[in-house]
Steps between C-alpha positions, in 0.01 A plus 500: 500500500378146573485407130855617437623329814345174382651534152845570646464199728417271208800635307728451802380142540590428137845650547553287809405184312733587213786566740430180692499295182818676383362665187684835490360603161143438609576678828630803309188511283270479801709756692461746215123444503503543879676835458258617232203406720653686795546813288142471372384474860689818585329684215156365588529582871648842429191582293269428795407772746457429868223666697641454852832549670532124555426444133767750398754332725403154370531626141845645569618175663359293214679718243830450682433125530427451131802713408709267715344206318611651169855502637454138610397399148805673354734333748348157435546550127862605555552198723374267227718666238806471725417135565481432126837668453653283771547781751357326804638748755346792315174308464491439875570868566208608281273240660592622850422860404167385353419322825562819702276709274232229496487486879467876523232504231309223675506684832384825342218331311376321813506830688309673220241222504454537876439871459217430255308267733 
């Protein structure tokens, strides 16, 4: 879980830099990679088997968190596409939805990490 969390964090940092520097195409590319990494994390974590109740709960929370991150990646990509098309209101709407899912995913992943300590 830690490896996937780190990889997602690196991807998110790249997306943030692209958005800050106003490169919507680069942001879309990185958002798609973010989504693919989140889906790979879901598959990798789903293949693991927990031996304790806390581990099972942490695994379930991590699966939900990475699924939320996949939604975040999709919304960021849609936001970049809308921005390129000149639909700034739609882009802002997608970005706001991505922010909500990202916050929820972050909270769930932190909770899962605490369970594994």
